[in-house]
Each structure stands twice: as structure tokens, then as C-alpha cells.
TIGU-432516 format. One record per atom (N, C-alpha, C): residue number from 1; x, y, z; atom name; residue in one letter. Coordinates in Angstrom, 3 decimals, padded with zeros to 6 digits. Layout:
# TIGU-432516
SITE,seq,c1,c2,c3,atom,type
SITE,NUM,X,Y,Z,CA,a
...
//
This chain:
# TIGU-432516
SITE,seq,c1,c2,c3,atom,type
SITE,1,-014.870,015.695,009.105,N,x
SITE,1,-014.703,014.291,008.771,CA,x
SITE,1,-015.421,013.945,007.471,C,x
SITE,2,-016.559,014.607,007.244,N,x
SITE,2,-017.302,014.370,006.002,CA,x
SITE,2,-016.487,014.826,004.786,C,x
SITE,3,-015.850,015.960,004.911,N,x
SITE,3,-015.019,016.492,003.825,CA,x
SITE,3,-013.813,015.579,003.589,C,x
SITE,4,-013.207,015.095,004.649,N,x
SITE,4,-012.076,014.175,004.530,CA,x
SITE,4,-012.518,012.872,003.871,C,x
SITE,5,-013.698,012.388,004.226,N,x
SITE,5,-014.230,011.167,003.602,CA,x
SITE,5,-014.423,011.376,002.099,C,x
SITE,6,-015.014,012.504,001.717,N,x
SITE,6,-015.203,012.799,000.289,CA,x
SITE,6,-013.865,012.860,-000.441,C,x
SITE,7,-012.893,013.502,000.183,N,x
SITE,7,-011.573,013.633,-000.434,CA,x
SITE,7,-010.933,012.270,-000.629,C,x
SITE,8,-011.004,011.424,000.385,N,x
SITE,8,-010.402,010.096,000.272,CA,x
SITE,8,-011.114,009.232,-000.762,C,x
SITE,9,-012.426,009.340,-000.849,N,x
SITE,9,-013.169,008.557,-001.840,CA,x
SITE,9,-012.869,009.064,-003.245,C,x
SITE,10,-012.941,010.379,-003.443,N,x
SITE,10,-012.731,010.932,-004.788,CA,x
SITE,10,-011.273,010.866,-005.222,C,x
SITE,11,-010.350,010.665,-004.299,N,x
SITE,11,-008.951,010.431,-004.658,CA,x
SITE,11,-008.644,008.945,-004.725,C,x
SITE,12,-009.405,008.136,-003.999,N,x
SITE,12,-009.166,006.698,-003.980,CA,x
SITE,12,-009.745,005.973,-005.177,C,x
SITE,13,-010.881,006.428,-005.677,N,x
SITE,13,-011.469,005.771,-006.843,CA,x
SITE,13,-010.553,005.822,-008.068,C,x
SITE,14,-009.880,006.940,-008.350,N,x
SITE,14,-008.911,006.915,-009.452,CA,x
SITE,14,-007.744,005.955,-009.217,C,x
SITE,15,-007.420,005.661,-007.958,N,x
SITE,15,-006.384,004.664,-007.698,CA,x
SITE,15,-006.820,003.286,-008.186,C,x
SITE,16,-008.121,003.004,-008.082,N,x
SITE,16,-008.628,001.739,-008.606,CA,x
SITE,16,-008.547,001.696,-010.129,C,x
SITE,17,-008.597,002.862,-010.752,N,x
SITE,17,-008.529,002.948,-012.212,CA,x
SITE,17,-007.102,003.124,-012.722,C,x
SITE,18,-006.125,003.076,-011.848,N,x
SITE,18,-004.742,003.354,-012.255,CA,x
SITE,18,-004.164,002.392,-013.292,C,x
SITE,19,-004.654,001.151,-013.443,N,x
SITE,19,-004.140,000.313,-014.539,CA,x
SITE,19,-004.632,000.725,-015.934,C,x
SITE,20,-005.640,001.578,-016.021,N,x
SITE,20,-006.196,001.944,-017.330,CA,x
SITE,20,-005.178,002.578,-018.283,C,x
SITE,21,-004.335,003.517,-017.847,N,x
SITE,21,-003.336,004.053,-018.779,CA,x
SITE,21,-002.360,002.990,-019.277,C,x
SITE,22,-002.021,002.030,-018.435,N,x
SITE,22,-001.136,000.952,-018.848,CA,x
SITE,22,-001.817,000.087,-019.906,C,x
SITE,23,-003.088,-000.218,-019.701,N,x
SITE,23,-003.838,-001.008,-020.681,CA,x
SITE,23,-003.938,-000.251,-022.003,C,x
SITE,24,-004.206,001.047,-021.936,N,x
SITE,24,-004.296,001.853,-023.151,CA,x
SITE,24,-002.959,001.885,-023.891,C,x
SITE,25,-001.863,002.001,-023.166,N,x
SITE,25,-000.536,002.006,-023.802,CA,x
SITE,25,-000.243,000.658,-024.454,C,x
SITE,26,-000.647,-000.424,-023.814,N,x
SITE,26,-000.465,-001.749,-024.426,CA,x
SITE,26,-001.283,-001.858,-025.698,C,x
SITE,27,-002.510,-001.345,-025.668,N,x
SITE,27,-003.337,-001.359,-026.886,CA,x
SITE,27,-002.691,-000.530,-027.991,C,x
SITE,28,-002.141,000.620,-027.635,N,x
SITE,28,-001.446,001.437,-028.633,CA,x
SITE,28,-000.256,000.695,-029.219,C,x
SITE,29,000.483,-000.013,-028.382,N,x
SITE,29,001.668,-000.712,-028.875,CA,x
SITE,29,001.311,-001.878,-029.791,C,x
SITE,30,000.084,-002.368,-029.672,N,x
SITE,30,-000.335,-003.492,-030.507,CA,x
SITE,30,-000.953,-003.060,-031.838,C,x
SITE,31,-001.177,-001.765,-032.001,N,x
SITE,31,-001.727,-001.291,-033.275,CA,x
SITE,31,-000.667,-001.406,-034.363,C,x
SITE,32,-001.044,-001.974,-035.468,N,x
SITE,32,-000.097,-002.178,-036.569,CA,x
SITE,32,-000.018,-000.970,-037.495,C,x
SITE,33,-001.126,-000.285,-037.680,N,x
SITE,33,-001.131,000.881,-038.569,CA,x
SITE,33,-000.691,002.100,-037.775,C,x
SITE,34,000.473,002.615,-038.106,N,x
SITE,34,001.059,003.730,-037.349,CA,x
SITE,34,000.244,005.015,-037.485,C,x
SITE,35,-000.367,005.243,-038.660,N,x
SITE,35,-001.191,006.451,-038.823,CA,x
SITE,35,-002.394,006.410,-037.884,C,x
SITE,36,-003.029,005.244,-037.781,N,x
SITE,36,-004.172,005.106,-036.884,CA,x
SITE,36,-003.723,005.264,-035.432,C,x
SITE,37,-002.539,004.749,-035.101,N,x
SITE,37,-002.026,004.867,-033.741,CA,x
SITE,37,-001.792,006.332,-033.377,C,x
SITE,38,-001.248,007.101,-034.297,N,x
SITE,38,-000.998,008.525,-034.023,CA,x
SITE,38,-002.310,009.277,-033.784,C,x
SITE,39,-003.313,008.978,-034.603,N,x
SITE,39,-004.619,009.625,-034.438,CA,x
SITE,39,-005.239,009.219,-033.100,C,x
SITE,40,-005.173,007.936,-032.766,N,x
SITE,40,-005.749,007.450,-031.512,CA,x
SITE,40,-005.044,008.071,-030.312,C,x
SITE,41,-003.734,008.182,-030.365,N,x
SITE,41,-003.002,008.805,-029.254,CA,x
SITE,41,-003.356,010.282,-029.114,C,x
SITE,42,-003.500,010.967,-030.234,N,x
SITE,42,-003.868,012.382,-030.194,CA,x
SITE,42,-005.262,012.564,-029.614,C,x
SITE,43,-006.198,011.731,-030.048,N,x
SITE,43,-007.583,011.842,-029.574,CA,x
SITE,43,-007.680,011.548,-028.077,C,x
SITE,44,-006.924,010.573,-027.586,N,x
SITE,44,-007.006,010.240,-026.160,CA,x
SITE,44,-006.196,011.199,-025.288,C,x
SITE,45,-005.178,011.839,-025.851,N,x
SITE,45,-004.361,012.775,-025.085,CA,x
SITE,45,-004.986,014.166,-025.044,C,x
SITE,46,-005.740,014.532,-026.050,N,x
SITE,46,-006.314,015.871,-026.176,CA,x
SITE,46,-007.144,016.320,-024.961,C,x
SITE,47,-007.987,015.461,-024.350,N,x
SITE,47,-008.783,015.948,-023.214,CA,x
SITE,47,-007.963,016.489,-022.052,C,x
SITE,48,-006.715,016.072,-021.920,N,x
SITE,48,-005.880,016.579,-020.834,CA,x
SITE,48,-005.665,018.087,-020.949,C,x
SITE,49,-005.726,018.607,-022.152,N,x
SITE,49,-005.460,020.023,-022.381,CA,x
SITE,49,-006.728,020.874,-022.394,C,x
SITE,50,-007.871,020.256,-022.157,N,x
SITE,50,-009.138,020.981,-022.115,CA,x
SITE,50,-009.390,021.442,-020.689,C,x
SITE,51,-009.830,022.669,-020.543,N,x
SITE,51,-010.129,023.229,-019.231,CA,x
SITE,51,-011.356,022.543,-018.627,C,x
SITE,52,-011.395,022.486,-017.299,N,x
SITE,52,-012.554,021.912,-016.624,CA,x
SITE,52,-013.806,022.739,-016.879,C,x
SITE,53,-013.644,024.012,-017.175,N,x
SITE,53,-014.803,024.859,-017.468,CA,x
SITE,53,-015.453,024.425,-018.779,C,x
SITE,54,-014.636,024.134,-019.779,N,x
SITE,54,-015.174,023.656,-021.052,CA,x
SITE,54,-015.795,022.277,-020.879,C,x
SITE,55,-015.149,021.421,-020.088,N,x
SITE,55,-015.705,020.090,-019.838,CA,x
SITE,55,-017.053,020.204,-019.122,C,x
SITE,56,-017.158,021.171,-018.210,N,x
SITE,56,-018.448,021.384,-017.553,CA,x
SITE,56,-019.509,021.808,-018.570,C,x
SITE,57,-019.163,022.708,-019.463,N,x
SITE,57,-020.127,023.151,-020.472,CA,x
SITE,57,-020.604,022.011,-021.347,C,x
SITE,58,-019.683,021.174,-021.779,N,x
SITE,58,-020.058,020.019,-022.604,CA,x
SITE,58,-020.881,019.034,-021.780,C,x
SITE,59,-020.471,018.803,-020.537,N,x
SITE,59,-021.212,017.887,-019.664,CA,x
SITE,59,-022.620,018.408,-019.399,C,x
SITE,60,-022.742,019.708,-019.227,N,x
SITE,60,-024.066,020.289,-019.000,CA,x
SITE,60,-024.953,020.088,-020.230,C,x
SITE,61,-024.383,020.272,-021.407,N,x
SITE,61,-025.137,020.095,-022.638,CA,x
SITE,61,-025.597,018.645,-022.807,C,x
SITE,62,-024.779,017.722,-022.367,N,x
SITE,62,-025.105,016.307,-022.560,CA,x
SITE,62,-025.903,015.737,-021.389,C,x
SITE,63,-025.472,015.991,-020.155,N,x
SITE,63,-025.992,015.251,-019.008,CA,x
SITE,63,-026.935,016.014,-018.097,C,x
SITE,64,-027.318,017.238,-018.427,N,x
SITE,64,-028.247,017.976,-017.556,CA,x
SITE,64,-029.660,017.410,-017.709,C,x
SITE,65,-030.598,017.947,-016.922,N,x
SITE,65,-031.985,017.463,-016.969,CA,x
SITE,65,-032.627,017.639,-018.334,C,x
SITE,66,-032.197,018.643,-019.081,N,x
SITE,66,-032.755,018.873,-020.416,CA,x
SITE,66,-031.710,018.615,-021.504,C,x
SITE,67,-030.664,017.891,-021.161,N,x
SITE,67,-029.572,017.648,-022.087,CA,x
SITE,67,-029.866,016.557,-023.099,C,x
SITE,68,-028.878,016.285,-023.912,N,x
SITE,68,-029.003,015.294,-024.983,CA,x
SITE,68,-029.318,013.914,-024.421,C,x
SITE,69,-028.642,013.548,-023.323,N,x
SITE,69,-028.869,012.233,-022.725,CA,x
SITE,69,-030.317,012.076,-022.250,C,x
SITE,70,-030.853,013.113,-021.614,N,x
SITE,70,-032.233,013.065,-021.128,CA,x
SITE,70,-033.215,012.984,-022.292,C,x
SITE,71,-032.930,013.713,-023.363,N,x
SITE,71,-033.812,013.674,-024.528,CA,x
SITE,71,-033.779,012.311,-025.211,C,x
SITE,72,-032.581,011.716,-025.305,N,x
SITE,72,-032.483,010.382,-025.910,CA,x
SITE,72,-033.183,009.336,-025.040,C,x
SITE,73,-033.049,009.452,-023.722,N,x
SITE,73,-033.720,008.528,-022.815,CA,x
SITE,73,-035.232,008.638,-022.966,C,x
SITE,74,-035.738,009.851,-023.066,N,x
SITE,74,-037.174,010.062,-023.243,CA,x
SITE,74,-037.643,009.515,-024.588,C,x
SITE,75,-036.847,009.723,-025.624,N,x
SITE,75,-037.213,009.243,-026.957,CA,x
SITE,75,-037.243,007.710,-027.012,C,x
SITE,76,-036.267,007.063,-026.381,N,x
SITE,76,-036.169,005.603,-026.453,CA,x
SITE,76,-037.097,004.881,-025.478,C,x
SITE,77,-037.296,005.445,-024.292,N,x
SITE,77,-038.094,004.744,-023.276,CA,x
SITE,77,-039.452,005.378,-023.017,C,x
SITE,78,-039.620,006.632,-023.387,N,x
SITE,78,-040.863,007.329,-023.105,CA,x
SITE,78,-040.945,007.842,-021.676,C,x
SITE,79,-039.885,007.646,-020.892,N,x
SITE,79,-039.859,008.108,-019.505,CA,x
SITE,79,-038.984,009.345,-019.404,C,x
SITE,80,-039.522,010.359,-018.747,N,x
SITE,80,-038.776,011.591,-018.560,CA,x
SITE,80,-037.746,011.398,-017.443,C,x
SITE,81,-036.532,011.840,-017.686,N,x
SITE,81,-035.466,011.734,-016.696,CA,x
SITE,81,-035.713,012.743,-015.588,C,x
SITE,82,-035.791,012.266,-014.358,N,x
SITE,82,-036.099,013.138,-013.225,CA,x
SITE,82,-034.899,013.998,-012.857,C,x
SITE,83,-033.716,013.389,-012.860,N,x
SITE,83,-032.528,014.108,-012.419,CA,x
SITE,83,-031.353,013.734,-013.322,C,x
SITE,84,-030.631,014.739,-013.802,N,x
SITE,84,-029.464,014.494,-014.631,CA,x
SITE,84,-028.271,014.067,-013.795,C,x
SITE,85,-027.211,013.642,-014.456,N,x
SITE,85,-026.021,013.169,-013.760,CA,x
SITE,85,-025.293,014.285,-013.007,C,x
SITE,86,-025.459,015.524,-013.441,N,x
SITE,86,-024.768,016.629,-012.773,CA,x
SITE,86,-025.372,016.951,-011.415,C,x
SITE,87,-026.606,016.536,-011.185,N,x
SITE,87,-027.254,016.841,-009.914,CA,x
SITE,87,-027.703,015.590,-009.176,C,x
SITE,88,-027.227,014.435,-009.596,N,x
SITE,88,-027.622,013.175,-008.973,CA,x
SITE,88,-026.632,012.807,-007.875,C,x
SITE,89,-027.086,012.799,-006.655,N,x
SITE,89,-026.230,012.505,-005.508,CA,x
SITE,89,-025.760,011.050,-005.510,C,x
SITE,90,-026.588,010.147,-006.019,N,x
SITE,90,-026.253,008.716,-006.001,CA,x
SITE,90,-025.123,008.365,-006.960,C,x
SITE,91,-024.991,009.091,-008.053,N,x
SITE,91,-023.972,008.761,-009.056,CA,x
SITE,91,-022.817,009.754,-009.082,C,x
SITE,92,-022.745,010.640,-008.097,N,x
SITE,92,-021.739,011.713,-008.127,CA,x
SITE,92,-020.317,011.161,-008.120,C,x
SITE,93,-020.015,010.233,-007.226,N,x
SITE,93,-018.660,009.690,-007.156,CA,x
SITE,93,-018.266,009.018,-008.473,C,x
SITE,94,-019.141,008.174,-008.980,N,x
SITE,94,-018.842,007.441,-010.213,CA,x
SITE,94,-018.717,008.383,-011.401,C,x
SITE,95,-019.654,009.310,-011.528,N,x
SITE,95,-019.645,010.233,-012.664,CA,x
SITE,95,-018.373,011.066,-012.691,C,x
SITE,96,-017.969,011.604,-011.555,N,x
SITE,96,-016.794,012.471,-011.517,CA,x
SITE,96,-015.497,011.683,-011.628,C,x
SITE,97,-015.495,010.446,-011.171,N,x
SITE,97,-014.321,009.598,-011.381,CA,x
SITE,97,-014.160,009.286,-012.861,C,x
SITE,98,-015.262,008.964,-013.531,N,x
SITE,98,-015.196,008.682,-014.970,CA,x
SITE,98,-014.762,009.915,-015.764,C,x
SITE,99,-015.257,011.085,-015.380,N,x
SITE,99,-014.827,012.324,-016.052,CA,x
SITE,99,-013.333,012.556,-015.872,C,x
SITE,100,-012.848,012.391,-014.658,N,x
SITE,100,-011.424,012.609,-014.385,CA,x
SITE,100,-010.565,011.592,-015.129,C,x
SITE,101,-011.020,010.352,-015.195,N,x
SITE,101,-010.259,009.327,-015.914,CA,x
SITE,101,-010.263,009.613,-017.413,C,x
SITE,102,-011.407,010.014,-017.955,N,x
SITE,102,-011.468,010.340,-019.380,CA,x
SITE,102,-010.490,011.468,-019.708,C,x
SITE,103,-010.393,012.427,-018.797,N,x
SITE,103,-009.518,013.573,-019.038,CA,x
SITE,103,-008.039,013.198,-018.951,C,x
SITE,104,-007.686,012.255,-018.092,N,x
SITE,104,-006.269,012.019,-017.819,CA,x
SITE,104,-005.683,010.729,-018.378,C,x
SITE,105,-006.501,009.797,-018.814,N,x
SITE,105,-005.973,008.480,-019.168,CA,x
SITE,105,-005.033,008.530,-020.372,C,x
SITE,106,-005.323,009.335,-021.357,N,x
SITE,106,-004.452,009.423,-022.533,CA,x
SITE,106,-003.099,010.019,-022.213,C,x
SITE,107,-003.116,011.063,-021.408,N,x
SITE,107,-001.861,011.708,-021.022,CA,x
SITE,107,-001.020,010.772,-020.179,C,x
SITE,108,-001.650,010.069,-019.261,N,x
SITE,108,-000.931,009.139,-018.392,CA,x
SITE,108,-000.358,007.953,-019.159,C,x
SITE,109,-000.973,007.598,-020.262,N,x
SITE,109,-000.496,006.445,-021.034,CA,x
SITE,109,000.822,006.739,-021.756,C,x
SITE,110,001.176,008.010,-021.897,N,x
SITE,110,002.418,008.361,-022.588,CA,x
SITE,110,003.626,007.790,-021.861,C,x
SITE,111,003.619,007.816,-020.544,N,x
SITE,111,004.735,007.275,-019.759,CA,x
SITE,111,004.871,005.780,-020.014,C,x
SITE,112,003.744,005.091,-020.075,N,x
SITE,112,003.778,003.652,-020.332,CA,x
SITE,112,004.215,003.340,-021.761,C,x
SITE,113,003.841,004.197,-022.707,N,x
SITE,113,004.310,004.004,-024.091,CA,x
SITE,113,005.833,004.102,-024.156,C,x
SITE,114,006.381,005.044,-023.406,N,x
SITE,114,007.841,005.170,-023.357,CA,x
SITE,114,008.473,003.946,-022.698,C,x
SITE,115,007.836,003.415,-021.659,N,x
SITE,115,008.361,002.220,-020.997,CA,x
SITE,115,008.290,001.009,-021.913,C,x
SITE,116,007.234,000.914,-022.713,N,x
SITE,116,007.118,-000.197,-023.670,CA,x
SITE,116,008.209,-000.091,-024.725,C,x
SITE,117,008.512,001.130,-025.159,N,x
SITE,117,009.578,001.320,-026.144,CA,x
SITE,117,010.934,000.908,-025.578,C,x
SITE,118,011.072,000.920,-024.265,N,x
SITE,118,012.329,000.546,-023.638,CA,x
SITE,118,012.506,-000.949,-023.411,C,x
SITE,119,011.473,-001.729,-023.673,N,x
SITE,119,011.578,-003.181,-023.507,CA,x
SITE,119,012.366,-003.750,-024.694,C,x
SITE,120,013.301,-004.621,-024.407,N,x
SITE,120,014.195,-005.184,-025.421,CA,x
SITE,120,013.406,-006.030,-026.423,C,x
SITE,121,013.587,-005.740,-027.722,N,x
SITE,121,012.888,-006.476,-028.780,CA,x
SITE,121,013.317,-007.937,-028.866,C,x
SITE,122,014.512,-008.237,-028.395,N,x
SITE,122,014.972,-009.628,-028.471,CA,x
SITE,122,014.124,-010.545,-027.583,C,x
SITE,123,013.510,-009.986,-026.532,N,x
SITE,123,012.611,-010.783,-025.704,CA,x
SITE,123,011.379,-011.226,-026.499,C,x
SITE,124,010.836,-010.320,-027.295,N,x
SITE,124,009.674,-010.658,-028.121,CA,x
SITE,124,010.053,-011.660,-029.209,C,x
SITE,125,011.225,-011.474,-029.803,N,x
SITE,125,011.673,-012.405,-030.837,CA,x
SITE,125,011.881,-013.802,-030.267,C,x
SITE,126,012.474,-013.898,-029.076,N,x
SITE,126,012.666,-015.203,-028.436,CA,x
SITE,126,011.325,-015.849,-028.106,C,x
SITE,127,010.367,-015.033,-027.685,N,x
SITE,127,009.038,-015.565,-027.374,CA,x
SITE,127,008.351,-016.086,-028.627,C,x
SITE,128,008.512,-015.379,-029.758,N,x
SITE,128,007.940,-015.849,-031.029,CA,x
SITE,128,008.550,-017.188,-031.427,C,x
SITE,129,009.855,-017.299,-031.276,N,x
SITE,129,010.532,-018.549,-031.628,CA,x
SITE,129,010.033,-019.684,-030.735,C,x
SITE,130,009.755,-019.386,-029.475,N,x
SITE,130,009.248,-020.398,-028.556,CA,x
SITE,130,007.767,-020.695,-028.770,C,x
SITE,131,007.114,-019.970,-029.666,N,x
SITE,131,005.716,-020.246,-030.004,CA,x
SITE,131,004.692,-019.437,-029.245,C,x
SITE,132,005.094,-018.358,-028.619,N,x
SITE,132,004.145,-017.528,-027.873,CA,x
SITE,132,003.343,-016.651,-028.830,C,x
SITE,133,002.034,-016.579,-028.601,N,x
SITE,133,001.202,-015.684,-029.416,CA,x
SITE,133,001.277,-014.274,-028.836,C,x
SITE,134,000.555,-013.318,-029.442,N,x
SITE,134,000.648,-011.920,-029.010,CA,x
SITE,134,000.160,-011.737,-027.572,C,x
SITE,135,-000.925,-012.412,-027.216,N,x
SITE,135,-001.453,-012.275,-025.860,CA,x
SITE,135,-000.458,-012.822,-024.832,C,x
SITE,136,000.177,-013.925,-025.124,N,x
SITE,136,001.184,-014.475,-024.215,CA,x
SITE,136,002.397,-013.554,-024.121,C,x
SITE,137,002.778,-012.940,-025.226,N,x
SITE,137,003.895,-011.997,-025.200,CA,x
SITE,137,003.560,-010.787,-024.331,C,x
SITE,138,002.330,-010.312,-024.457,N,x
SITE,138,001.912,-009.176,-023.633,CA,x
SITE,138,001.936,-009.557,-022.156,C,x
SITE,139,001.377,-010.720,-021.835,N,x
SITE,139,001.251,-011.121,-020.440,CA,x
SITE,139,002.604,-011.431,-019.792,C,x
SITE,140,003.520,-012.048,-020.557,N,x
SITE,140,004.780,-012.509,-019.967,CA,x
SITE,140,005.965,-011.574,-020.206,C,x
SITE,141,005.831,-010.615,-021.130,N,x
SITE,141,006.956,-009.707,-021.402,CA,x
SITE,141,006.565,-008.250,-021.139,C,x
SITE,142,005.480,-007.798,-021.769,N,x
SITE,142,005.114,-006.389,-021.678,CA,x
SITE,142,004.666,-006.003,-020.269,C,x
SITE,143,003.739,-006.768,-019.714,N,x
SITE,143,003.215,-006.422,-018.384,CA,x
SITE,143,004.320,-006.451,-017.319,C,x
SITE,144,005.166,-007.505,-017.253,N,x
SITE,144,006.258,-007.437,-016.269,CA,x
SITE,144,007.239,-006.297,-016.535,C,x
SITE,145,007.406,-005.919,-017.809,N,x
SITE,145,008.282,-004.799,-018.124,CA,x
SITE,145,007.715,-003.461,-017.681,C,x
SITE,146,006.396,-003.405,-017.479,N,x
SITE,146,005.742,-002.159,-017.072,CA,x
SITE,146,005.461,-002.079,-015.578,C,x
SITE,147,005.675,-003.161,-014.853,N,x
SITE,147,005.310,-003.175,-013.433,CA,x
SITE,147,006.086,-002.162,-012.598,C,x
SITE,148,007.364,-001.979,-012.881,N,x
SITE,148,008.137,-000.991,-012.114,CA,x
SITE,148,007.612,000.423,-012.356,C,x
SITE,149,007.309,000.731,-013.604,N,x
SITE,149,006.751,002.045,-013.940,CA,x
SITE,149,005.396,002.221,-013.267,C,x
SITE,150,004.585,001.171,-013.308,N,x
SITE,150,003.274,001.222,-012.667,CA,x
SITE,150,003.410,001.473,-011.169,C,x
SITE,151,004.333,000.792,-010.534,N,x
SITE,151,004.522,000.946,-009.090,CA,x
SITE,151,004.936,002.366,-008.731,C,x
SITE,152,005.850,002.945,-009.496,N,x
SITE,152,006.292,004.322,-009.224,CA,x
SITE,152,005.127,005.303,-009.397,C,x
SITE,153,004.380,005.177,-010.481,N,x
SITE,153,003.256,006.090,-010.718,CA,x
SITE,153,002.141,005.879,-009.703,C,x
SITE,154,001.944,004.629,-009.278,N,x
SITE,154,000.931,004.344,-008.263,CA,x
SITE,154,001.309,004.981,-006.925,C,x
SITE,155,002.582,004.892,-006.550,N,x
SITE,155,003.033,005.514,-005.303,CA,x
SITE,155,002.934,007.037,-005.369,C,x
SITE,156,003.210,007.613,-006.531,N,x
SITE,156,003.035,009.064,-006.689,CA,x
SITE,156,001.568,009.454,-006.566,C,x
SITE,157,000.676,008.616,-007.078,N,x
SITE,157,-000.757,008.885,-006.953,CA,x
SITE,157,-001.201,008.821,-005.498,C,x
SITE,158,-000.659,007.850,-004.770,N,x
SITE,158,-001.000,007.742,-003.355,CA,x
SITE,158,-000.511,008.971,-002.592,C,x
SITE,159,000.642,009.493,-002.975,N,x
SITE,159,001.164,010.666,-002.265,CA,x
SITE,159,000.303,011.910,-002.485,C,x
SITE,160,-000.507,011.922,-003.525,N,x
SITE,160,-001.399,013.058,-003.799,CA,x
SITE,160,-002.836,012.797,-003.379,C,x
SITE,161,-003.048,011.869,-002.476,N,x
SITE,161,-004.408,011.449,-002.150,CA,x
SITE,161,-005.233,012.559,-001.488,C,x
SITE,162,-004.600,013.488,-000.794,N,x
SITE,162,-005.348,014.565,-000.159,CA,x
SITE,162,-005.573,015.759,-001.082,C,x
SITE,163,-004.988,015.725,-002.251,N,x
SITE,163,-005.180,016.787,-003.232,CA,x
SITE,163,-005.968,016.209,-004.403,C,x
SITE,164,-007.279,016.316,-004.316,N,x
SITE,164,-008.117,015.649,-005.311,CA,x
SITE,164,-008.470,016.523,-006.511,C,x
SITE,165,-008.097,017.770,-006.513,N,x
SITE,165,-008.352,018.615,-007.671,CA,x
SITE,165,-009.387,019.689,-007.410,C,x
SITE,166,-008.939,020.852,-007.064,N,x
SITE,166,-009.835,021.956,-006.735,CA,x
SITE,166,-010.693,022.373,-007.918,C,x
SITE,167,-010.066,022.586,-009.089,N,x
SITE,167,-010.791,023.156,-010.226,CA,x
SITE,167,-011.915,022.253,-010.712,C,x
SITE,168,-011.715,020.965,-010.710,N,x
SITE,168,-012.749,020.024,-011.135,CA,x
SITE,168,-013.996,020.177,-010.258,C,x
SITE,169,-013.817,020.110,-008.960,N,x
SITE,169,-014.963,020.120,-008.051,CA,x
SITE,169,-015.534,021.520,-007.850,C,x
SITE,170,-014.727,022.534,-008.034,N,x
SITE,170,-015.229,023.912,-007.954,CA,x
SITE,170,-016.209,024.185,-009.091,C,x
SITE,171,-015.881,023.727,-010.280,N,x
SITE,171,-016.731,023.969,-011.443,CA,x
SITE,171,-018.022,023.154,-011.368,C,x
SITE,172,-017.945,021.915,-010.921,N,x
SITE,172,-019.115,021.034,-010.910,CA,x
SITE,172,-019.931,021.122,-009.616,C,x
SITE,173,-019.477,021.909,-008.656,N,x
SITE,173,-020.158,022.008,-007.360,CA,x
SITE,173,-021.516,022.668,-007.526,C,x
SITE,174,-022.547,022.051,-006.981,N,x
SITE,174,-023.875,022.649,-006.930,CA,x
SITE,174,-024.578,022.127,-005.681,C,x
SITE,175,-025.644,022.773,-005.239,N,x
SITE,175,-026.296,022.365,-003.984,CA,x
SITE,175,-026.812,020.921,-003.986,C,x
SITE,176,-027.144,020.383,-005.152,N,x
SITE,176,-027.678,019.022,-005.219,CA,x
SITE,176,-026.624,017.968,-004.888,C,x
SITE,177,-025.370,018.216,-005.258,N,x
SITE,177,-024.300,017.236,-005.023,CA,x
SITE,177,-023.258,017.768,-004.043,C,x
SITE,178,-023.610,018.783,-003.294,N,x
SITE,178,-022.657,019.408,-002.376,CA,x
SITE,178,-022.130,018.422,-001.342,C,x
SITE,179,-022.973,017.488,-000.900,N,x
SITE,179,-022.537,016.525,000.112,CA,x
SITE,179,-021.452,015.585,-000.398,C,x
SITE,180,-021.379,015.368,-001.712,N,x
SITE,180,-020.399,014.420,-002.258,CA,x
SITE,180,-019.174,015.100,-002.858,C,x
SITE,181,-019.299,016.355,-003.286,N,x
SITE,181,-018.194,017.016,-003.981,CA,x
SITE,181,-017.395,017.986,-003.121,C,x
SITE,182,-017.773,018.162,-001.889,N,x
SITE,182,-017.018,019.068,-001.023,CA,x
SITE,182,-015.767,018.346,-000.528,C,x
SITE,183,-014.625,018.634,-001.184,N,x
SITE,183,-013.346,018.020,-000.845,CA,x
SITE,183,-012.516,019.045,-000.064,C,x
SITE,184,-011.368,018.624,000.445,N,x
SITE,184,-010.552,019.499,001.288,CA,x
SITE,184,-010.165,020.804,000.601,C,x
SITE,185,-009.747,020.720,-000.664,N,x
SITE,185,-009.341,021.938,-001.378,CA,x
SITE,185,-010.499,022.928,-001.489,C,x
SITE,186,-011.658,022.430,-001.859,N,x
SITE,186,-012.828,023.286,-002.012,CA,x
SITE,186,-013.331,023.788,-000.661,C,x
SITE,187,-013.285,022.950,000.359,N,x
SITE,187,-013.687,023.334,001.702,CA,x
SITE,187,-012.795,024.448,002.240,C,x
SITE,188,-011.493,024.321,002.001,N,x
SITE,188,-010.542,025.352,002.434,CA,x
SITE,188,-010.827,026.670,001.720,C,x
SITE,189,-011.111,026.597,000.436,N,x
SITE,189,-011.413,027.801,-000.336,CA,x
SITE,189,-012.691,028.466,000.172,C,x
SITE,190,-013.714,027.675,000.420,N,x
SITE,190,-014.991,028.223,000.855,CA,x
SITE,190,-014.881,028.763,002.275,C,x
//
């Protein structure tokens, strides 16, 4: 039951973050400089192609007890960090949800960018003529145009709730956070 609870929590927290790719796609669609938009899309999509092993190495360098974050905290506050984020049981759910979202949000936003491209431009032109500003156009045209796509992707996410990602938790698993990171996939493997 403990393993099932961990799996449901670590799969459920990303469901709460599921609007983030839609928000990112809306931000991309509002960028006026196309060169900057291409760079921003590349930078946000790139983490999806990075292995969890490399992400662990970078996370260890930054967030371990002797990592960059601990050194900056000591330099700014004069207090030595007792426990890094990789071994902190209290922040395990939040830390790993944020890592997973950072890795996937850019890739997931591509579907929403395609859905935004499919919204009829005449709707935006009519809204401009009626005096709607950009925020009103987003709220009354773009968001309703993306709701069907959001619903389909949200239902697909719910269907994968018991598969929270073996490789992520296998790489980050350690005795300090074992109580929070032992999910069904990892439990079955062990």
C-alpha cells in the first residue's frame, strides 16, 4: 500500500501541473520575434532528450550536500546546509515533480503549439475589431480552442497513472528517500 501511495502521489502531482505546457505554448504564440521563439522552443524542448542519468549527474553537482546550491546557501547565509535536495525526505515529492516537469514541459507544449496554429485567424481579427486586447483574445479564443486538446492529453495522463517512470526513480533512488521514491515499477524490479 505504501508503494501504491507513492506511485499515485508521484503520478498525481504532474496531473496538477498539466496546464503548464498549454501556458508555455500560449507564451510561445505571443512572442513577436520568430528567431527568439525558435531559440526558446529549442531550449525548453531539449531537456526531453537528455537521459535521466545525465540529469542525475547535473542534479548531484547542483543539489547535493556539497553542491553549488549548498555552497551558495553557506556563502549568503553563513549556515551550512544539513541535507541536500537529493536526500531530503520532506522535499522528495516536490523536487522530483519539478524535475519531471522541467524535463517534459517543452516537449508537451509542441502539441498545444500545433493546436494554436489550427485556430482560425478570423476569430482573432474579429476580436480586434470588437476592441479585445491580447489578454482578452487569449482568454476568449485561444484557451477555449485548446480545451479539447487539453482534455485528451489529460485523460491520456490519467490512463498512465500507475506508470510513473522507472528510470527516473531508479537513478535517484537512495536510502535517504527510499520511503518516497519506491514506486510500483521500481518495487517490481527490486
